[in-house]
MARLUM-877617 format. One record per residue (C-alpha): residue in one letter; x, y, z. Coordinates in pm, whole numbers, padded with zeros to 5 digits, always signed. Last residue first. Layout:
BEGIN
AXYZ;...
REM end
This chain:
BEGIN
F+09273+13196+00150;Y+09511+13128-00136;S+09889+13106-00119;L+09976+13113-00487;R+10184+12861-00680;S+09932+12760-00946;E+09902+13084-01143;T+09685+12957-01427;S+09404+12862-01197;R+09304+12502-01141;G+08958+12405-01249;N+08636+12501-01078;T+08472+12294-00808;Q+08495+12542-00522;R+08225+12473-00263;R+08049+12777-00126;P+08002+12868+00239;T+07691+13082+00312;G+07762+13440+00413;I+07956+13627+00680;E+07697+13654+00958;C+07846+13777+01285;A+07677+13669+01610;N+07958+13429+01708;V+08211+13709+01667;R+08013+13927+01908;S+08006+13646+02162;A+08382+13592+02115;F+08446+13961+02191;R+08245+13929+02511;L+08437+13617+02610;S+08775+13780+02539;C+08685+14093+02739;L+08570+13879+03034;S+08894+13676+03022;E+09101+13997+03018;G+08923+14117+03332;V+08943+13775+03504;S+09322+13761+03456;S+09417+13778+03827;P+09175+13492+03897;D+09386+13262+03673;P+09147+13043+03472;S+09301+13163+03141;I+09068+13158+02838;N+09129+13059+02477;V+08871+13173+02223;F+08890+12930+01933;M+08738+13079+01619;L+08578+12886+01335;T+08528+12999+00975;K+08377+12813+00682;S+08452+13053+00397;D+08219+13233+00157;G+08346+13587+00216;G+08359+13853+00485;L+08559+13711+00772;C+08754+13435+00598;P+08799+13623+00269;Q+08914+13936+00462;L+09165+13751+00683;L+09471+13896+00505;Y+09322+14246+00520;T+09240+14192+00886;L+09597+14088+00967;K+09753+14354+00743;S+09582+14627+00939;N+09325+14903+00878;R+09252+14760+00532;F+08959+14544+00647;P+08765+14848+00768;V+08411+14725+00683;H+08204+14985+00497;D+07836+14922+00438;E+07769+14838+00800;K+07611+14508+00889;K+07618+14591+01265;A+07785+14257+01340;L+08016+14298+01041;A+08121+14645+01156;F+08178+14521+01512;I+08387+14228+01383;V+08598+14459+01165;D+08656+14695+01458;S+08761+14400+01676;L+09011+14287+01412;S+09148+14642+01404;S+09188+14624+01783;L+09372+14295+01738;S+09606+14465+01490;K+09666+14757+01728;N+09716+14530+02029;I+09980+14331+01843;A+10161+14642+01714;Q+10165+14798+02062;T+10289+14478+02219;E+10567+14444+01961;K+10677+14804+02016;L+10685+14743+02393;R+10878+14420+02347;D+11135+14609+02142;G+11195+14850+02429;T+10984+14770+02734;S+10713+14519+02816;G+10599+14487+03178;S+10333+14232+03083;K+10089+14335+03357;S+10080+14714+03322;L+10139+14683+02948;R+09817+14490+02907;E+09819+14190+02680;S+09650+14050+02370;G+09800+13724+02253;A+09943+13674+01906;L+09709+13494+01671;D+09766+13129+01579;I+09604+13077+01241;L+09510+12757+01058;N+09396+12816+00701;L+09277+12516+00498;V+09202+12580+00131;G+09000+12373-00111;Q+08995+12324-00487;V+08779+12053-00634;Q+08772+11896-00980;Q+08536+11632-01116;D+08651+11452-01429;T+08429+11157-01323;S+08683+10872-01349;E+08994+11088-01315;N+08872+11256-00999;V+09087+11566-00956;G+09188+11739-00633;Y+09372+12065-00556;I+09439+12141-00190;R+09602+12458-00054;L+09737+12434+00300;T+09794+12769+00472;F+09954+12827+00813;V+09935+13185+00948;F+10126+13286+01265;H+10049+13629+01417;S+10356+13768+01594;R+10515+13811+01936;S+10438+13461+02064;S+10516+13457+02436;Q+10766+13208+02573;E+10789+13262+02952;N+10445+13424+02963;M+10292+13695+03182;Q+10607+13883+03289;T+10730+13874+02931;K+10972+13657+02735;G+10988+13664+02357;V+10892+13474+02043;S+10931+13556+01673;R+10889+13249+01454;S+11191+13097+01281;N+11218+12787+01503;A+10843+12729+01474;A+10865+12769+01095;Q+11137+12504+01066;N+10941+12267+01289;L+10632+12327+01079;L+10831+12259+00762;F+10951+11925+00903;A+10595+11840+01010;V+10476+11924+00657;E+10725+11678+00508;K+10623+11415+00763;A+10254+11462+00678;S+10317+11346+00324;Q+10333+11466-00037;V+10411+11835-00008;D+10458+12107-00271;V+10614+12417-00112;V+10496+12778-00154;T+10738+13059-00062;L+10572+13402-00065;D+10685+13643-00340;S+10330+13783-00369;V+10072+13698-00107;H+09751+13550-00243;T+09382+13595-00177;N+09082+13433-00343;G+08740+13598-00355;N+08682+13512-00719;T+08754+13871-00831;D+09111+13854-00703;H+09254+13974-00373;K+09618+14079-00324;I+09847+14098-00021;T+10197+14222-00103;Y+10514+14063+00033;Q+10794+14261-00135;K+11119+14068-00147;G+11450+14242-00077;P+11626+14533-00251;T+12000+14548-00209;G+12111+14806+00046;N+12389+14607+00209;E+12178+14549+00519;S+11884+14407+00331;R+11587+14599+00192;T+11213+14529+00208;A+11272+14327+00519;D+11234+13954+00587;S+11390+13858+00255;S+11759+13879+00339;S+11756+13663+00652;R+11489+13434+00506;N+11708+13299+00228;T+11553+12949+00213;S+11205+13084+00288;I+11000+12875+00526;L+10888+13146+00771;D+10815+13422+00516;R+10772+13745+00710;I+10492+14000+00666;T+10541+14330+00849;E+10275+14496+01068;N+10505+14458+01372;Y+10542+14085+01298;I+10285+13920+01073;E+10397+13561+01031;L+10404+13335+00730;M+10365+12972+00633;S+10293+12818+00294;V+10196+12464+00199;Q+10089+12310-00130;M+09888+11994-00191;E+09810+11792-00501;Y+09534+11536-00483;K+09427+11239-00689;W+09083+11087-00658;G+08987+10772-00848;Q+08780+10598-00581;P+09077+10373-00489;Q+09273+10695-00405;Q+09013+10813-00153;S+09166+10630+00146;Q+09514+10769+00080;K+09389+11130+00063;A+09177+11075+00372;Q+09491+10968+00558;F+09672+11276+00425;I+09392+11504+00545;Q+09364+11339+00887;E+09738+11360+00952;L+09740+11724+00843;S+09454+11808+01078;R+09632+11634+01368;P+09951+11832+01301;I+09761+12167+01294;L+09518+12093+01580;G+09786+12030+01838;K+09976+11717+01937;E+09954+11627+02305;E+09971+11245+02268;P+10283+11284+02053;H+10477+11458+02332;G+10814+11589+02205;P+10680+11935+02121;R+10357+12031+02303;G+10065+12119+02080;M+10069+12338+01769;M+09719+12494+01753;T+09590+12438+02107;Y+09933+12482+02267;T+09985+12800+02065;K+09654+12939+02194;G+09704+12834+02558;S+09595+13141+02761;G+09947+13280+02814;T+09886+13597+02617;Q+09521+13690+02592;G+09292+13513+02352;Y+09223+13419+01990;A+09289+13098+01798;F+09208+13077+01427;I+09039+12818+01209;C+08969+12900+00843;V+08819+12662+00589;K+08763+12732+00220;Y+08565+12445+00077;G+08657+12184-00186;D+08584+11849-00021;L+08938+11825+00122;A+08877+12155+00302;S+08548+12016+00431;Q+08739+11734+00605;V+08894+11995+00835;L+08544+12105+00938;Q+08449+11743+01000;S+08753+11704+01227;I+08667+12016+01429;E+08493+11850+01727;V+08721+11545+01720;F+09021+11780+01746;V+08917+11909+02088;E+08864+11560+02226;E+09207+11451+02097;Q+09377+11755+02251;S+09235+11658+02589;A+08952+11826+02782;E+09012+11849+03160;P+09034+12231+03153;T+08673+12243+03025;F+08595+12273+02655;V+08292+12484+02554;K+08119+12432+02220;D+07896+12638+01989;F+07903+12926+02237;T+07693+13046+02530;F+07800+13304+02788;P+07661+13370+03136;L+07795+13642+03371;K+07763+13534+03733;Q+07784+13815+03987;G+07972+13826+04319;N+08230+14073+04195;Q+08304+13857+03891;A+08200+13496+03834;L+08217+13380+03473;D+07960+13127+03351;I+08020+12891+03060;A+07772+12728+02825;R+07801+12490+02529;G+07869+12148+02682;S+07516+12121+02815;T+07325+12434+02718;E+06974+12308+02647;M+06989+11999+02866;S+07124+12187+03166;A+07479+12121+03289;P+07600+12475+03352;Y+07985+12509+03345;S+08148+12725+03611;F+08442+12964+03586;I+08590+13191+03856;K+08685+12902+04081;G+08662+12954+04454;E+08612+13261+04669;S+08959+13227+04819;S+09113+13255+04475;C+09281+12960+04302;S+09659+12962+04295;E+09885+12988+03992;D+10245+12867+04015;P+10148+12509+03928;L+09947+12623+03621;L+09568+12617+03627;P+09414+12424+03342;R+09324+12591+03007;V+08971+12701+02931;R+08860+12645+02571;C+08574+12827+02398;F+08464+12727+02048;V+08312+12988+01815;R+08144+12929+01481;I+08124+13229+01250;N+07767+13262+01127;G+07651+13201+00772;K+07290+13147+00876;L+07260+12846+00646;E+07603+12725+00757;L+07509+12776+01122;I+07182+12589+01074;T+07363+12303+00900;N+07626+12292+01174;H+07351+12271+01437;L+07169+12003+01240;K+07490+11800+01210;K+07577+11855+01574;R+07230+11748+01682;L+07245+11443+01453;R+07582+11348+01597;E+07448+11394+01951;G+07148+11179+01864;E+07375+10913+01717;I+07590+10918+02032;L+07282+10892+02252;K+07141+10613+02037;Y+07473+10429+02067;E+07480+10490+02442;A+07124+10361+02471;D+07206+10056+02260;A+07516+09989+02472;L+07306+10025+02787;R+07045+09791+02644;R+07316+09537+02567;Q+07467+09584+02911;L+07123+09540+03066;E+07069+09222+02865;N+07413+09093+02963;V+07341+09178+03327;M+07006+08999+03307;K+07171+08694+03153;Q+07437+08702+03423;Q+07166+08736+03688;G+06992+08431+03548;V+07318+08235+03534;F+07398+08348+03890;E+07053+08242+04008;T+07100+07900+03844;R+07445+07871+03999;T+07320+07994+04336;E+07042+07735+04325;Y+07285+07462+04227;V+07526+07569+04501;S+07239+07579+04750;I+07130+07229+04649;D+07486+07098+04665;S+07536+07271+05000;V+07217+07110+05132;Q+07329+06770+05004;L+07674+06817+05155;K+07520+06933+05481;K+07303+06619+05482;E+07606+06406+05401;A+07801+06576+05680;N+07512+06516+05920;A+07499+06150+05814;L+07877+06119+05859;K+07859+06286+06199;E+07581+06042+06298;E+07789+05753+06164;L+08090+05881+06361;A+07879+05895+06676;K+07750+05545+06607;I+08106+05421+06552;Q+08215+05579+06884;N+07924+05415+07062;D+08015+05080+06907;K+08377+05135+07005;L+08270+05171+07365;S+08044+04865+07339;C+08333+04673+07182;K+08569+04784+07459;A+08325+04668+07723;E+08273+04339+07543;L+08648+04294+07502;D+08700+04354+07873;I+08437+04091+07950;A+08606+03855+07706;K+08942+03925+07876;I+08797+03837+08213;T+08641+03524+08065;L+08971+03434+07906;S+09155+03484+08234;D+08911+03252+08401;L+08957+03004+08119;E+09334+03022+08170;T+09285+02948+08535;S+09055+02662+08449;S+09296+02535+08184;Q+09583+02541+08434;K+09379+02352+08687;T+09277+02108+08416;S+09644+02067+08316;E+09743+02003+08680;K+09469+01760+08720;F+09547+01595+08392;K+09917+01533+08480;E+09863+01169+08527;L+09654+01151+08217;E+09944+01273+08008;S+09881+01133+07662;S+09513+01204+07640;L+09542+01525+07839;T+09815+01656+07601;Q+09550+01746+07346;V+09374+01959+07602;Q+09702+02138+07679;S+09771+02198+07311;L+09423+02334+07267;Q+09473+02561+07567;R+09798+02688+07415;D+09615+02753+07088;R+09338+02926+07278;E+09599+03142+07449;D+09756+03226+07114;R+09419+03314+06967;V+09334+03530+07265;Q+09666+03712+07217;Q+09577+03766+06849;L+09241+03901+06951;E+09418+04152+07174;G+09649+04262+06892;R+09364+04319+06648;L+09151+04499+06898;S+09296+04843+06808;A+09240+04787+06432;V+08891+04657+06495;E+08789+04978+06671;T+08612+05162+06379;A+08412+04862+06264;L+08298+04759+06612;A+07960+04935+06583;D+07886+04794+06238;K+07984+04447+06357;Q+07744+04463+06648;K+07553+04151+06549;I+07882+03970+06500;A+08003+04088+06842;E+07680+03964+06988;E+07741+03634+06821;Q+08097+03631+06964;S+07963+03706+07310;S+07720+03420+07267;V+08003+03191+07154;S+08222+03305+07446;L+07942+03240+07690;T+07875+02902+07530;L+08244+02824+07557;Q+08257+02920+07922;G+07955+02711+07990;R+08113+02423+07807;L+08438+02466+07999;M+08245+02459+08324;T+08067+02147+08205;I+08407+01997+08119;N+08550+02090+08457;E+08252+01940+08630;V+08288+01625+08422;V+08664+01607+08503;T+08594+01651+08872;V+08329+01387+08871;K+08543+01147+08679;E+08852+01183+08898;K+08765+00904+09133;E+08608+00700+08869;V+08913+00670+08646;R+08823+00423+08383;K+08514+00613+08303;L+08735+00922+08279;E+08895+00778+07960;D+08563+00760+07788;E+08487+01109+07917;V+08824+01234+07776;S+08740+01093+07435;S+08410+01276+07441;L+08588+01589+07554;E+08832+01560+07261;S+08546+01547+07013;H+08377+01845+07175;L+08707+02037+07180;K+08758+01971+06808;G+08418+02110+06738;N+08495+02412+06953;Y+08817+02469+06754;Q+08623+02461+06430;Q+08385+02713+06576;L+08679+02923+06689;S+08829+02911+06337;T+08496+03024+06194;I+08490+03307+06446;Y+08845+03413+06347;D+08754+03424+05981;Q+08450+03636+06063;L+08670+03859+06275;R+08909+03901+05982;K+08625+04003+05755;Y+08505+04252+06014;M+08858+04389+06049;D+08871+04453+05675;N+08528+04613+05685;L+08644+04832+05973;S+08949+04944+05771;A+08720+05032+05480;I+08486+05218+05715;K+08781+05415+05858;Q+08897+05506+05509;N+08544+05606+05417;A+08526+05824+05729;S+08858+05992+05637;Q+08729+06055+05286;I+08398+06183+05419;E+08582+06421+05655;R+08792+06551+05362;Q+08476+06594+05154;A+08309+06781+05438;R+08611+07013+05472;G+08614+07076+05098;L+08239+07139+05097;D+08273+07384+05385;E+08547+07568+05187;S+08331+07561+04871;L+08040+07693+05072;T+08254+07979+05204;S+08374+08059+04849;Q+08018+08038+04716;S+07897+08272+04988;R+08167+08526+04888;E+08091+08480+04517;I+07720+08522+04585;D+07786+08839+04782;L+08008+08973+04500;R+07738+08887+04245;A+07477+09058+04457;E+07697+09369+04468;R+07755+09351+04093;E+07384+09301+04033;K+07308+09604+04247;V+07559+09813+04054;L+07415+09687+03725;S+07065+09766+03846;E+07177+10119+03926;V+07355+10154+03591;A+07051+10020+03406;V+06823+10261+03590;S+07063+10549+03509;K+07081+10440+03143;E+06705+10405+03121;S+06673+10756+03263;E+06940+10883+03022;E+06773+10709+02728;K+06439+10857+02823;I+06590+11204+02862;L+06771+11168+02526;K+06455+11051+02356;E+06267+11346+02502;Q+06548+11582+02396;L+06550+11434+02047;S+06176+11472+02022;T+06201+11829+02152;C+06482+11909+01903;N+06293+11753+01612;R+05983+11947+01706;R+06189+12262+01752;M+06352+12208+01412;E+06012+12164+01252;T+05883+12473+01427;I+06193+12668+01320;I+06162+12556+00957;S+05793+12644+00953;N+05869+12978+01121;L+06147+13043+00867;E+05912+12975+00578;E+05638+13186+00736;E+05889+13466+00802;K+06017+13449+00445;I+05660+13476+00313;K+05580+13754+00560;L+05902+13935+00469;L+05818+13910+00101;L+05473+14047+00168;E+05621+14322+00387;I+05870+14406+00112;E+05588+14433-00141;I+05385+14652+00094;C+05694+14864+00169;K+05758+14906-00203;Q+05398+15014-00256;Q+05428+15256+00037;T+05758+15387-00103;L+05592+15452-00437;E+05293+15621-00273;L+05525+15834-00060;S+05731+15928-00366;N+05412+16042-00539;K+05293+16231-00231;L+05637+16388-00189;K+05631+16507-00549;E+05282+16646-00505;Q+05389+16825-00187;E+05698+16962-00357;L+05481+17101-00631;S+05246+17253-00373;Y+05543+17395-00179;Y+05685+17558-00488;M+05347+17703-00576;E+05311+17844-00225;L+05661+17987-00235;D+05592+18146-00567;Q+05277+18300-00420;F+05471+18407-00111;Y+05732+18583-00320;R+05466+18739-00539;I+05295+18883-00230;C+05624+19019-00095;V+05714+19174-00430;K+05363+19316-00463;L+05390+19468-00114;R+05725+19618-00208;K+05573+19768-00520;I+05280+19902-00319;Y+05518+20073-00074;D+05711+20229-00361;M+05389+20346-00517;M+05274+20486-00183;N+05602+20664-00135;E+05578+20806-00486;C+05218+20907-00428;R+05305+21078-00102;E+05588+21258-00271;K+05353+21379-00540;Y+05082+21461-00294;N+05292+21717-00111;F+05005+21863+00088;R+05078+21678+00407;D+05442+21774+00404;K+05685+21573+00605;R+05447+21290+00628;K+05635+20965+00636;A+05406+20677+00563;K+05359+20423+00832;E+05499+20074+00825;N+05296+19818+01017;L+05246+19595+00716;L+05611+19606+00614;A+05733+19554+00970;E+05500+19255+01004;V+05629+19113+00676;D+05991+19165+00777;E+05932+19005+01120;R+05778+18701+00955;T+06075+18665+00727;F+06098+18759+00364;E+06348+18648+00106;I+06472+18886-00160;V+06645+18809-00488;G+06727+19155-00634;Y+06550+19478-00552;D+06410+19569-00889;S+06360+19200-00961;G+06131+19190-00664;A+05981+18857-00747;N+06180+18634-00980;S+06164+18340-00740;P+06343+18009-00698;P+06205+17837-00390;A+06389+17848-00058;S+06476+17500+00079;S+06843+17518-00020;P+06889+17830+00187;G+06804+17646+00501;L+06467+17678+00669;D+06390+17847+00997;H+06071+17764+01188;G+05806+18039+01240;G+05537+17785+01291;G+05323+17883+00988;N+05608+17960+00761;V+05801+18275+00662;V+06128+18212+00492;T+06481+18236+00620;F+06809+18348+00461;A+06737+18726+00466;Q+06895+18975+00223;R+06960+19339+00326;T+07046+19556+00022;R+07348+19783+00040;G+07406+20164+00034;N+07381+20232+00404;I+07048+20053+00418;P+06875+19999+00091;T+06519+19896+00136;G+06432+19534+00075;V+06250+19487+00397;M+06187+19785+00619;
REM end
């Protein structure tokens, strides 16, 4: 029975009766004054049923007074129960009205929020559609330019092959032309010698004619003398007639030789001696004929001798005719060869002219193709620049952390797995240069970042991608670039480079060179800059000053002799700036001064040897360059900060084999990186509380991760198949970082603060 004293105390329930019999907490019970005689009583369904089903005790049927008292007590308890439920009903009605009012207010707020969301959604949809149109147009232009480029490259290859063929044919033609020219020269020499011989033959013929005239005159004198000698007249006349016949034959042969002068031109040199012998014999004959007048007695003998000599002359004339005919044939053959050579020369000249004209045309076509190729490459470069600019603008509007992925090359002591490389790089238009696939257990896991660098990428190519971000620091923005990855993945190489090799300088020295060059180039425009450098490391959750002059006594809070050391405390001001107290800040004027400080910091940094890396960084290295600029002509002031951070590498104890101090270092590194992961997860989920204070690294990076800074993360990956698990964890962490929104970057144009020597972030 509810409310009745049991064993001297009142039973109080903590539930109320409702339609479904559900229990309510004590806070949900309404305030009630019912049952003041029994205290504050709450009724359950079982209590009400027990109250209704209660039967009066009838010890004595005729004891009406007791029955009345029991009935009065029962009625009182019923009134208490009824009043309790009435109060409960009133309480619920009031609560219902309050809930209705709050529901109407929330509905109005939801309607307003929905309207705002629709407006924002329409604006974003318009921006997205415009960006998609621009992207599609750029992709179409890029496809066209690539097709034109491929066609131009193919035509260029064909033109090069044709050019090589033409050069080969031209070389053969030039050799044939040289041979033909040499043959022509020899033929011209032979023709010149034949012309000389022809002139000499003409002179010889004229001398023979003169000699024949003399013979005729001498024969007439001989006939006069033969009249006196009758006996020998007949013989002398016969001899003279024979001599005349011989002379006519020789004259006819000489005329034929004159007619065949072109044929005898090549053999005149060989006949020169024979003609000279004939001349001598004719001279001897002339002397013999002349002696006939004085030696008539010896005429017979002289005539006999002349006849024999004439016979020999006829034989020699016949031989000369045969030789002349032979030489004539040889001259004709040479003339035919000369004509063929001239024809070949003409044909070669024509072909050379044609090849020259064709070569000039092909050269013009090649120049045009090269010009078009250069235009296409320029348009491609401009399109890529525009894409990067639009992409950076979108990222700045979204406030996301940019992420670049870099895969280092395989080391000599690392071998590729039997299944092949664990990384592949898709070459599609949408993800070209931004995607990487990791192969694990026969599956490909795709990842997309703002930029992916293959193992073949040089330090110069990597720096070109971040050069505009570095320039933003000079324009008055806060810029933070940090390298993340497992130990031995190339973080320090990316940030610092390889000492002693200028072509492999890292991002920090290249950024400083660019900033100081920009400083010099902007001086004519009235800009003057002051720059300050600080460098620190976080080793085992302790901040160390790497460029302090008395670093040995300032690394710890107390030195060995008990004197207090420097306290490095991280502080944030209301403007979102961060400084580290007691940290050494050095004014610098040139890149050489900073390079000297970098060398000093590298020598002071904590490094150690593990099973995974010969020189493993055992601390987080933070380089800060604070820039203060004033334009004297416009009185404009800018204040920028460049933070370049080389994080210590994450490692597994089972692989690194760290013990002793190395074990403590590994635990501290993994703890700080785990805190960084917690911060990233909180930012990605947009939680109200972000645990920046869980480690000094995250507390130091708070303005970069949760403020108005331009932040970029390099995730360095090892291609070693034995490190595929760590590589997968790094890629997944980088994807979460890339999805974080930290706010829109803001340019700092305010004046210089009163405390000028602070290491701001």
